[in-house]
mmCIF file as Biopython writes it, N, C-alpha, C and O atoms, coordinates in Angstrom:
data_model
#
loop_
_atom_site.group_PDB
_atom_site.id
_atom_site.type_symbol
_atom_site.label_atom_id
_atom_site.label_alt_id
_atom_site.label_comp_id
_atom_site.label_asym_id
_atom_site.label_entity_id
_atom_site.label_seq_id
_atom_site.pdbx_PDB_ins_code
_atom_site.Cartn_x
_atom_site.Cartn_y
_atom_site.Cartn_z
_atom_site.occupancy
_atom_site.B_iso_or_equiv
_atom_site.auth_seq_id
_atom_site.auth_asym_id
_atom_site.pdbx_PDB_model_num
ATOM 1   N N  . MET A ? 1  ? 18.777 0.450   16.386 1.0 0.0 1  A 1 
ATOM 2   C CA . MET A ? 1  ? 17.945 -0.054  17.449 1.0 0.0 1  A 1 
ATOM 3   C C  . MET A ? 1  ? 18.040 -1.575  17.451 1.0 0.0 1  A 1 
ATOM 4   O O  . MET A ? 1  ? 17.962 -2.210  16.399 1.0 0.0 1  A 1 
ATOM 5   N N  . LYS A ? 2  ? 18.206 -2.148  18.624 1.0 0.0 2  A 1 
ATOM 6   C CA . LYS A ? 2  ? 18.218 -3.600  18.769 1.0 0.0 2  A 1 
ATOM 7   C C  . LYS A ? 2  ? 17.107 -3.998  19.728 1.0 0.0 2  A 1 
ATOM 8   O O  . LYS A ? 2  ? 17.019 -3.493  20.847 1.0 0.0 2  A 1 
ATOM 9   N N  . LEU A ? 3  ? 16.279 -4.894  19.278 1.0 0.0 3  A 1 
ATOM 10  C CA . LEU A ? 3  ? 15.192 -5.406  20.101 1.0 0.0 3  A 1 
ATOM 11  C C  . LEU A ? 3  ? 15.774 -6.368  21.125 1.0 0.0 3  A 1 
ATOM 12  O O  . LEU A ? 3  ? 16.492 -7.302  20.767 1.0 0.0 3  A 1 
ATOM 13  N N  . ILE A ? 4  ? 15.468 -6.143  22.398 1.0 0.0 4  A 1 
ATOM 14  C CA . ILE A ? 4  ? 16.000 -6.983  23.469 1.0 0.0 4  A 1 
ATOM 15  C C  . ILE A ? 4  ? 14.970 -7.992  23.948 1.0 0.0 4  A 1 
ATOM 16  O O  . ILE A ? 4  ? 15.307 -9.143  24.228 1.0 0.0 4  A 1 
ATOM 17  N N  . LYS A ? 5  ? 13.719 -7.567  24.044 1.0 0.0 5  A 1 
ATOM 18  C CA . LYS A ? 5  ? 12.673 -8.462  24.533 1.0 0.0 5  A 1 
ATOM 19  C C  . LYS A ? 5  ? 11.354 -8.070  23.890 1.0 0.0 5  A 1 
ATOM 20  O O  . LYS A ? 5  ? 11.055 -6.886  23.733 1.0 0.0 5  A 1 
ATOM 21  N N  . LEU A ? 6  ? 10.572 -9.069  23.521 1.0 0.0 6  A 1 
ATOM 22  C CA . LEU A ? 6  ? 9.246  -8.838  22.954 1.0 0.0 6  A 1 
ATOM 23  C C  . LEU A ? 6  ? 8.242  -9.613  23.792 1.0 0.0 6  A 1 
ATOM 24  O O  . LEU A ? 6  ? 8.369  -10.825 23.968 1.0 0.0 6  A 1 
ATOM 25  N N  . ILE A ? 7  ? 7.256  -8.914  24.302 1.0 0.0 7  A 1 
ATOM 26  C CA . ILE A ? 7  ? 6.199  -9.545  25.090 1.0 0.0 7  A 1 
ATOM 27  C C  . ILE A ? 7  ? 4.908  -9.423  24.298 1.0 0.0 7  A 1 
ATOM 28  O O  . ILE A ? 7  ? 4.476  -8.320  23.963 1.0 0.0 7  A 1 
ATOM 29  N N  . ILE A ? 8  ? 4.298  -10.557 24.001 1.0 0.0 8  A 1 
ATOM 30  C CA . ILE A ? 8  ? 3.063  -10.605 23.220 1.0 0.0 8  A 1 
ATOM 31  C C  . ILE A ? 8  ? 1.981  -11.205 24.099 1.0 0.0 8  A 1 
ATOM 32  O O  . ILE A ? 8  ? 2.136  -12.311 24.616 1.0 0.0 8  A 1 
ATOM 33  N N  . SER A ? 9  ? 0.890  -10.479 24.270 1.0 0.0 9  A 1 
ATOM 34  C CA . SER A ? 9  ? -0.213 -10.964 25.107 1.0 0.0 9  A 1 
ATOM 35  C C  . SER A ? 9  ? -1.499 -11.025 24.301 1.0 0.0 9  A 1 
ATOM 36  O O  . SER A ? 9  ? -1.951 -10.020 23.753 1.0 0.0 9  A 1 
ATOM 37  N N  . ASN A ? 10 ? -2.084 -12.216 24.236 1.0 0.0 10 A 1 
ATOM 38  C CA . ASN A ? 10 ? -3.389 -12.429 23.601 1.0 0.0 10 A 1 
ATOM 39  C C  . ASN A ? 10 ? -3.482 -11.782 22.217 1.0 0.0 10 A 1 
ATOM 40  O O  . ASN A ? 10 ? -4.391 -10.994 21.953 1.0 0.0 10 A 1 
ATOM 41  N N  . PHE A ? 11 ? -2.568 -12.108 21.368 1.0 0.0 11 A 1 
ATOM 42  C CA . PHE A ? 11 ? -2.554 -11.588 19.998 1.0 0.0 11 A 1 
ATOM 43  C C  . PHE A ? 11 ? -2.797 -12.739 19.042 1.0 0.0 11 A 1 
ATOM 44  O O  . PHE A ? 11 ? -2.008 -13.682 18.981 1.0 0.0 11 A 1 
ATOM 45  N N  . ARG A ? 12 ? -3.890 -12.662 18.293 1.0 0.0 12 A 1 
ATOM 46  C CA . ARG A ? 12 ? -4.272 -13.706 17.346 1.0 0.0 12 A 1 
ATOM 47  C C  . ARG A ? 12 ? -4.266 -15.068 18.025 1.0 0.0 12 A 1 
ATOM 48  O O  . ARG A ? 12 ? -5.008 -15.271 18.986 1.0 0.0 12 A 1 
ATOM 49  N N  . GLY A ? 13 ? -3.455 -16.002 17.556 1.0 0.0 13 A 1 
ATOM 50  C CA . GLY A ? 13 ? -3.434 -17.349 18.124 1.0 0.0 13 A 1 
ATOM 51  C C  . GLY A ? 13 ? -2.564 -17.491 19.361 1.0 0.0 13 A 1 
ATOM 52  O O  . GLY A ? 13 ? -2.512 -18.568 19.955 1.0 0.0 13 A 1 
ATOM 53  N N  . LEU A ? 14 ? -1.879 -16.428 19.760 1.0 0.0 14 A 1 
ATOM 54  C CA . LEU A ? 14 ? -0.997 -16.480 20.932 1.0 0.0 14 A 1 
ATOM 55  C C  . LEU A ? 14 ? -1.787 -16.088 22.173 1.0 0.0 14 A 1 
ATOM 56  O O  . LEU A ? 14 ? -2.086 -14.912 22.377 1.0 0.0 14 A 1 
ATOM 57  N N  . LYS A ? 15 ? -2.117 -17.053 22.984 1.0 0.0 15 A 1 
ATOM 58  C CA . LYS A ? 15 ? -2.920 -16.803 24.188 1.0 0.0 15 A 1 
ATOM 59  C C  . LYS A ? 15 ? -2.020 -16.589 25.393 1.0 0.0 15 A 1 
ATOM 60  O O  . LYS A ? 15 ? -0.928 -17.152 25.470 1.0 0.0 15 A 1 
ATOM 61  N N  . GLY A ? 16 ? -2.478 -15.777 26.328 1.0 0.0 16 A 1 
ATOM 62  C CA . GLY A ? 16 ? -1.696 -15.490 27.525 1.0 0.0 16 A 1 
ATOM 63  C C  . GLY A ? 16 ? -0.533 -14.574 27.199 1.0 0.0 16 A 1 
ATOM 64  O O  . GLY A ? 16 ? -0.539 -13.883 26.180 1.0 0.0 16 A 1 
ATOM 65  N N  . SER A ? 17 ? 0.461  -14.572 28.064 1.0 0.0 17 A 1 
ATOM 66  C CA . SER A ? 17 ? 1.635  -13.723 27.885 1.0 0.0 17 A 1 
ATOM 67  C C  . SER A ? 17 ? 2.799  -14.565 27.368 1.0 0.0 17 A 1 
ATOM 68  O O  . SER A ? 17 ? 3.152  -15.582 27.965 1.0 0.0 17 A 1 
ATOM 69  N N  . ASN A ? 18 ? 3.387  -14.137 26.261 1.0 0.0 18 A 1 
ATOM 70  C CA . ASN A ? 18 ? 4.511  -14.840 25.638 1.0 0.0 18 A 1 
ATOM 71  C C  . ASN A ? 18 ? 5.701  -13.894 25.594 1.0 0.0 18 A 1 
ATOM 72  O O  . ASN A ? 18 ? 5.607  -12.798 25.040 1.0 0.0 18 A 1 
ATOM 73  N N  . VAL A ? 19 ? 6.811  -14.311 26.173 1.0 0.0 19 A 1 
ATOM 74  C CA . VAL A ? 19 ? 8.009  -13.479 26.233 1.0 0.0 19 A 1 
ATOM 75  C C  . VAL A ? 19 ? 9.099  -14.119 25.384 1.0 0.0 19 A 1 
ATOM 76  O O  . VAL A ? 19 ? 9.411  -15.300 25.540 1.0 0.0 19 A 1 
ATOM 77  N N  . ILE A ? 20 ? 9.669  -13.333 24.492 1.0 0.0 20 A 1 
ATOM 78  C CA . ILE A ? 20 ? 10.793 -13.782 23.689 1.0 0.0 20 A 1 
ATOM 79  C C  . ILE A ? 20 ? 11.966 -12.866 24.021 1.0 0.0 20 A 1 
ATOM 80  O O  . ILE A ? 20 ? 11.892 -11.655 23.816 1.0 0.0 20 A 1 
ATOM 81  N N  . ASP A ? 21 ? 13.039 -13.445 24.532 1.0 0.0 21 A 1 
ATOM 82  C CA . ASP A ? 21 ? 14.215 -12.687 24.955 1.0 0.0 21 A 1 
ATOM 83  C C  . ASP A ? 21 ? 15.294 -12.784 23.876 1.0 0.0 21 A 1 
ATOM 84  O O  . ASP A ? 21 ? 15.753 -13.876 23.542 1.0 0.0 21 A 1 
ATOM 85  N N  . PHE A ? 22 ? 15.689 -11.638 23.340 1.0 0.0 22 A 1 
ATOM 86  C CA . PHE A ? 22 ? 16.688 -11.578 22.275 1.0 0.0 22 A 1 
ATOM 87  C C  . PHE A ? 22 ? 18.045 -11.084 22.779 1.0 0.0 22 A 1 
ATOM 88  O O  . PHE A ? 22 ? 18.908 -10.742 21.971 1.0 0.0 22 A 1 
ATOM 89  N N  . THR A ? 23 ? 18.246 -11.040 24.073 1.0 0.0 23 A 1 
ATOM 90  C CA . THR A ? 23 ? 19.435 -10.423 24.655 1.0 0.0 23 A 1 
ATOM 91  C C  . THR A ? 23 ? 20.736 -10.884 24.005 1.0 0.0 23 A 1 
ATOM 92  O O  . THR A ? 23 ? 21.564 -10.050 23.638 1.0 0.0 23 A 1 
ATOM 93  N N  . ASN A ? 24 ? 20.930 -12.177 23.856 1.0 0.0 24 A 1 
ATOM 94  C CA . ASN A ? 24 ? 22.188 -12.701 23.313 1.0 0.0 24 A 1 
ATOM 95  C C  . ASN A ? 24 ? 22.012 -13.297 21.926 1.0 0.0 24 A 1 
ATOM 96  O O  . ASN A ? 24 ? 22.713 -14.240 21.561 1.0 0.0 24 A 1 
ATOM 97  N N  . SER A ? 25 ? 21.079 -12.752 21.152 1.0 0.0 25 A 1 
ATOM 98  C CA . SER A ? 25 ? 20.779 -13.328 19.841 1.0 0.0 25 A 1 
ATOM 99  C C  . SER A ? 25 ? 21.075 -12.349 18.714 1.0 0.0 25 A 1 
ATOM 100 O O  . SER A ? 25 ? 20.703 -11.178 18.774 1.0 0.0 25 A 1 
ATOM 101 N N  . ASN A ? 26 ? 21.745 -12.846 17.697 1.0 0.0 26 A 1 
ATOM 102 C CA . ASN A ? 26 ? 21.937 -12.074 16.475 1.0 0.0 26 A 1 
ATOM 103 C C  . ASN A ? 26 ? 21.137 -12.660 15.327 1.0 0.0 26 A 1 
ATOM 104 O O  . ASN A ? 26 ? 20.836 -11.968 14.354 1.0 0.0 26 A 1 
ATOM 105 N N  . ILE A ? 27 ? 20.794 -13.934 15.440 1.0 0.0 27 A 1 
ATOM 106 C CA . ILE A ? 27 ? 20.003 -14.631 14.427 1.0 0.0 27 A 1 
ATOM 107 C C  . ILE A ? 27 ? 18.830 -15.300 15.131 1.0 0.0 27 A 1 
ATOM 108 O O  . ILE A ? 27 ? 18.983 -15.872 16.210 1.0 0.0 27 A 1 
ATOM 109 N N  . ILE A ? 28 ? 17.660 -15.223 14.509 1.0 0.0 28 A 1 
ATOM 110 C CA . ILE A ? 28 ? 16.458 -15.821 15.094 1.0 0.0 28 A 1 
ATOM 111 C C  . ILE A ? 28 ? 15.853 -16.784 14.086 1.0 0.0 28 A 1 
ATOM 112 O O  . ILE A ? 28 ? 15.667 -16.437 12.920 1.0 0.0 28 A 1 
ATOM 113 N N  . PHE A ? 29 ? 15.550 -17.981 14.532 1.0 0.0 29 A 1 
ATOM 114 C CA . PHE A ? 29 ? 14.870 -18.974 13.710 1.0 0.0 29 A 1 
ATOM 115 C C  . PHE A ? 29 ? 13.510 -19.247 14.320 1.0 0.0 29 A 1 
ATOM 116 O O  . PHE A ? 29 ? 13.404 -19.428 15.533 1.0 0.0 29 A 1 
ATOM 117 N N  . LEU A ? 30 ? 12.478 -19.280 13.510 1.0 0.0 30 A 1 
ATOM 118 C CA . LEU A ? 30 ? 11.146 -19.676 13.969 1.0 0.0 30 A 1 
ATOM 119 C C  . LEU A ? 30 ? 10.878 -21.070 13.424 1.0 0.0 30 A 1 
ATOM 120 O O  . LEU A ? 30 ? 10.591 -21.245 12.240 1.0 0.0 30 A 1 
ATOM 121 N N  . ILE A ? 31 ? 10.974 -22.044 14.292 1.0 0.0 31 A 1 
ATOM 122 C CA . ILE A ? 31 ? 10.810 -23.437 13.902 1.0 0.0 31 A 1 
ATOM 123 C C  . ILE A ? 31 ? 9.742  -24.051 14.790 1.0 0.0 31 A 1 
ATOM 124 O O  . ILE A ? 31 ? 9.757  -23.867 16.007 1.0 0.0 31 A 1 
ATOM 125 N N  . GLY A ? 32 ? 8.822  -24.773 14.186 1.0 0.0 32 A 1 
ATOM 126 C CA . GLY A ? 32 ? 7.807  -25.445 14.989 1.0 0.0 32 A 1 
ATOM 127 C C  . GLY A ? 32 ? 6.755  -26.100 14.128 1.0 0.0 32 A 1 
ATOM 128 O O  . GLY A ? 32 ? 6.718  -25.924 12.910 1.0 0.0 32 A 1 
ATOM 129 N N  . GLN A ? 33 ? 5.904  -26.856 14.783 1.0 0.0 33 A 1 
ATOM 130 C CA . GLN A ? 33 ? 4.809  -27.536 14.104 1.0 0.0 33 A 1 
ATOM 131 C C  . GLN A ? 33 ? 3.804  -26.513 13.591 1.0 0.0 33 A 1 
ATOM 132 O O  . GLN A ? 33 ? 3.873  -25.331 13.929 1.0 0.0 33 A 1 
ATOM 133 N N  . ASN A ? 34 ? 2.880  -26.981 12.779 1.0 0.0 34 A 1 
ATOM 134 C CA . ASN A ? 34 ? 1.800  -26.126 12.289 1.0 0.0 34 A 1 
ATOM 135 C C  . ASN A ? 34 ? 0.901  -25.705 13.451 1.0 0.0 34 A 1 
ATOM 136 O O  . ASN A ? 34 ? 0.741  -26.437 14.427 1.0 0.0 34 A 1 
ATOM 137 N N  . ASN A ? 35 ? 0.319  -24.512 13.327 1.0 0.0 35 A 1 
ATOM 138 C CA . ASN A ? 35 ? -0.653 -23.982 14.298 1.0 0.0 35 A 1 
ATOM 139 C C  . ASN A ? 35 ? -0.105 -23.774 15.702 1.0 0.0 35 A 1 
ATOM 140 O O  . ASN A ? 35 ? -0.818 -24.007 16.678 1.0 0.0 35 A 1 
ATOM 141 N N  . ILE A ? 36 ? 1.145  -23.342 15.824 1.0 0.0 36 A 1 
ATOM 142 C CA . ILE A ? 36 ? 1.647  -23.023 17.160 1.0 0.0 36 A 1 
ATOM 143 C C  . ILE A ? 36 ? 1.942  -21.534 17.331 1.0 0.0 36 A 1 
ATOM 144 O O  . ILE A ? 36 ? 2.296  -21.100 18.427 1.0 0.0 36 A 1 
ATOM 145 N N  . GLY A ? 37 ? 1.798  -20.732 16.243 1.0 0.0 37 A 1 
ATOM 146 C CA . GLY A ? 37 ? 1.912  -19.287 16.376 1.0 0.0 37 A 1 
ATOM 147 C C  . GLY A ? 37 ? 3.104  -18.632 15.704 1.0 0.0 37 A 1 
ATOM 148 O O  . GLY A ? 37 ? 3.405  -17.476 16.002 1.0 0.0 37 A 1 
ATOM 149 N N  . LYS A ? 38 ? 3.787  -19.315 14.818 1.0 0.0 38 A 1 
ATOM 150 C CA . LYS A ? 38 ? 4.939  -18.700 14.136 1.0 0.0 38 A 1 
ATOM 151 C C  . LYS A ? 38 ? 4.516  -17.460 13.348 1.0 0.0 38 A 1 
ATOM 152 O O  . LYS A ? 38 ? 5.146  -16.408 13.463 1.0 0.0 38 A 1 
ATOM 153 N N  . SER A ? 39 ? 3.471  -17.577 12.561 1.0 0.0 39 A 1 
ATOM 154 C CA . SER A ? 39 ? 2.990  -16.431 11.770 1.0 0.0 39 A 1 
ATOM 155 C C  . SER A ? 39 ? 2.419  -15.346 12.671 1.0 0.0 39 A 1 
ATOM 156 O O  . SER A ? 39 ? 2.570  -14.159 12.380 1.0 0.0 39 A 1 
ATOM 157 N N  . SER A ? 40 ? 1.766  -15.734 13.757 1.0 0.0 40 A 1 
ATOM 158 C CA . SER A ? 40 ? 1.233  -14.744 14.703 1.0 0.0 40 A 1 
ATOM 159 C C  . SER A ? 40 ? 2.364  -13.953 15.343 1.0 0.0 40 A 1 
ATOM 160 O O  . SER A ? 40 ? 2.238  -12.747 15.553 1.0 0.0 40 A 1 
ATOM 161 N N  . PHE A ? 41 ? 3.462  -14.622 15.652 1.0 0.0 41 A 1 
ATOM 162 C CA . PHE A ? 41 ? 4.626  -13.929 16.189 1.0 0.0 41 A 1 
ATOM 163 C C  . PHE A ? 41 ? 5.128  -12.884 15.191 1.0 0.0 41 A 1 
ATOM 164 O O  . PHE A ? 41 ? 5.413  -11.748 15.567 1.0 0.0 41 A 1 
ATOM 165 N N  . LEU A ? 42 ? 5.234  -13.271 13.928 1.0 0.0 42 A 1 
ATOM 166 C CA . LEU A ? 42 ? 5.704  -12.335 12.900 1.0 0.0 42 A 1 
ATOM 167 C C  . LEU A ? 42 ? 4.741  -11.168 12.724 1.0 0.0 42 A 1 
ATOM 168 O O  . LEU A ? 42 ? 5.178  -10.032 12.537 1.0 0.0 42 A 1 
ATOM 169 N N  . ARG A ? 43 ? 3.440  -11.429 12.781 1.0 0.0 43 A 1 
ATOM 170 C CA . ARG A ? 43 ? 2.440  -10.349 12.675 1.0 0.0 43 A 1 
ATOM 171 C C  . ARG A ? 43 ? 2.536  -9.406  13.874 1.0 0.0 43 A 1 
ATOM 172 O O  . ARG A ? 43 ? 2.396  -8.193  13.715 1.0 0.0 43 A 1 
ATOM 173 N N  . ALA A ? 44 ? 2.771  -9.941  15.058 1.0 0.0 44 A 1 
ATOM 174 C CA . ALA A ? 44 ? 2.906  -9.094  16.249 1.0 0.0 44 A 1 
ATOM 175 C C  . ALA A ? 44 ? 4.134  -8.193  16.121 1.0 0.0 44 A 1 
ATOM 176 O O  . ALA A ? 44 ? 4.079  -7.011  16.460 1.0 0.0 44 A 1 
ATOM 177 N N  . TYR A ? 45 ? 5.227  -8.747  15.636 1.0 0.0 45 A 1 
ATOM 178 C CA . TYR A ? 45 ? 6.438  -7.951  15.422 1.0 0.0 45 A 1 
ATOM 179 C C  . TYR A ? 45 ? 6.186  -6.873  14.367 1.0 0.0 45 A 1 
ATOM 180 O O  . TYR A ? 45 ? 6.600  -5.725  14.528 1.0 0.0 45 A 1 
ATOM 181 N N  . GLU A ? 46 ? 5.510  -7.252  13.300 1.0 0.0 46 A 1 
ATOM 182 C CA . GLU A ? 46 ? 5.156  -6.311  12.235 1.0 0.0 46 A 1 
ATOM 183 C C  . GLU A ? 46 ? 4.287  -5.176  12.789 1.0 0.0 46 A 1 
ATOM 184 O O  . GLU A ? 46 ? 4.482  -4.015  12.430 1.0 0.0 46 A 1 
ATOM 185 N N  . PHE A ? 47 ? 3.341  -5.508  13.653 1.0 0.0 47 A 1 
ATOM 186 C CA . PHE A ? 47 ? 2.476  -4.511  14.280 1.0 0.0 47 A 1 
ATOM 187 C C  . PHE A ? 47 ? 3.284  -3.595  15.196 1.0 0.0 47 A 1 
ATOM 188 O O  . PHE A ? 47 ? 3.008  -2.398  15.278 1.0 0.0 47 A 1 
ATOM 189 N N  . PHE A ? 48 ? 4.281  -4.153  15.884 1.0 0.0 48 A 1 
ATOM 190 C CA . PHE A ? 48 ? 5.155  -3.359  16.749 1.0 0.0 48 A 1 
ATOM 191 C C  . PHE A ? 48 ? 5.919  -2.321  15.925 1.0 0.0 48 A 1 
ATOM 192 O O  . PHE A ? 48 ? 6.046  -1.168  16.337 1.0 0.0 48 A 1 
ATOM 193 N N  . ILE A ? 49 ? 6.424  -2.731  14.769 1.0 0.0 49 A 1 
ATOM 194 C CA . ILE A ? 49 ? 7.195  -1.838  13.904 1.0 0.0 49 A 1 
ATOM 195 C C  . ILE A ? 49 ? 6.301  -0.796  13.236 1.0 0.0 49 A 1 
ATOM 196 O O  . ILE A ? 49 ? 6.667  0.378   13.168 1.0 0.0 49 A 1 
ATOM 197 N N  . ASP A ? 50 ? 5.128  -1.213  12.740 1.0 0.0 50 A 1 
ATOM 198 C CA . ASP A ? 50 ? 4.215  -0.319  12.018 1.0 0.0 50 A 1 
ATOM 199 C C  . ASP A ? 50 ? 2.769  -0.671  12.367 1.0 0.0 50 A 1 
ATOM 200 O O  . ASP A ? 50 ? 2.189  -1.551  11.731 1.0 0.0 50 A 1 
ATOM 201 N N  . PRO A ? 51 ? 2.167  -0.003  13.366 1.0 0.0 51 A 1 
ATOM 202 C CA . PRO A ? 51 ? 0.798  -0.337  13.793 1.0 0.0 51 A 1 
ATOM 203 C C  . PRO A ? 51 ? -0.237 -0.263  12.669 1.0 0.0 51 A 1 
ATOM 204 O O  . PRO A ? 51 ? -1.260 -0.943  12.744 1.0 0.0 51 A 1 
ATOM 205 N N  . LYS A ? 52 ? -0.002 0.537   11.637 1.0 0.0 52 A 1 
ATOM 206 C CA . LYS A ? 52 ? -0.952 0.620   10.522 1.0 0.0 52 A 1 
ATOM 207 C C  . LYS A ? 52 ? -0.906 -0.628  9.655  1.0 0.0 52 A 1 
ATOM 208 O O  . LYS A ? 52 ? -1.855 -0.904  8.920  1.0 0.0 52 A 1 
ATOM 209 N N  . GLN A ? 53 ? 0.172  -1.377  9.729  1.0 0.0 53 A 1 
ATOM 210 C CA . GLN A ? 53 ? 0.368  -2.568  8.903  1.0 0.0 53 A 1 
ATOM 211 C C  . GLN A ? 53 ? -0.713 -3.618  9.157  1.0 0.0 53 A 1 
ATOM 212 O O  . GLN A ? 53 ? -1.106 -4.321  8.226  1.0 0.0 53 A 1 
ATOM 213 N N  . ILE A ? 54 ? -1.196 -3.743  10.372 1.0 0.0 54 A 1 
ATOM 214 C CA . ILE A ? 54 ? -2.174 -4.781  10.712 1.0 0.0 54 A 1 
ATOM 215 C C  . ILE A ? 54 ? -3.482 -4.567  9.960  1.0 0.0 54 A 1 
ATOM 216 O O  . ILE A ? 54 ? -4.192 -5.532  9.677  1.0 0.0 54 A 1 
ATOM 217 N N  . ALA A ? 55 ? -3.808 -3.333  9.635  1.0 0.0 55 A 1 
ATOM 218 C CA . ALA A ? 55 ? -5.048 -3.046  8.912  1.0 0.0 55 A 1 
ATOM 219 C C  . ALA A ? 55 ? -4.959 -3.456  7.445  1.0 0.0 55 A 1 
ATOM 220 O O  . ALA A ? 55 ? -5.988 -3.614  6.788  1.0 0.0 55 A 1 
ATOM 221 N N  . LYS A ? 56 ? -3.760 -3.629  6.928  1.0 0.0 56 A 1 
ATOM 222 C CA . LYS A ? 56 ? -3.562 -3.973  5.522  1.0 0.0 56 A 1 
ATOM 223 C C  . LYS A ? 56 ? -3.772 -5.452  5.238  1.0 0.0 56 A 1 
ATOM 224 O O  . LYS A ? 56 ? -3.889 -5.846  4.078  1.0 0.0 56 A 1 
ATOM 225 N N  . THR A ? 57 ? -3.822 -6.283  6.286  1.0 0.0 57 A 1 
ATOM 226 C CA . THR A ? 57 ? -3.952 -7.727  6.064  1.0 0.0 57 A 1 
ATOM 227 C C  . THR A ? 57 ? -5.374 -8.186  6.185  1.0 0.0 57 A 1 
ATOM 228 O O  . THR A ? 57 ? -5.655 -9.374  6.027  1.0 0.0 57 A 1 
#
């Protein structure tokens, strides 16, 4: 399975609708300043893969 697009809406620190397009990507880097949502993005992806995972944190 290859993830093509991830849409995250109002999840933790990510407000509104956030679209990440992976169509032409084989490697993904999360780079940015503090408090912009890098960890929230990873938690949303983790929740997508295993919805029970969010309860463990």
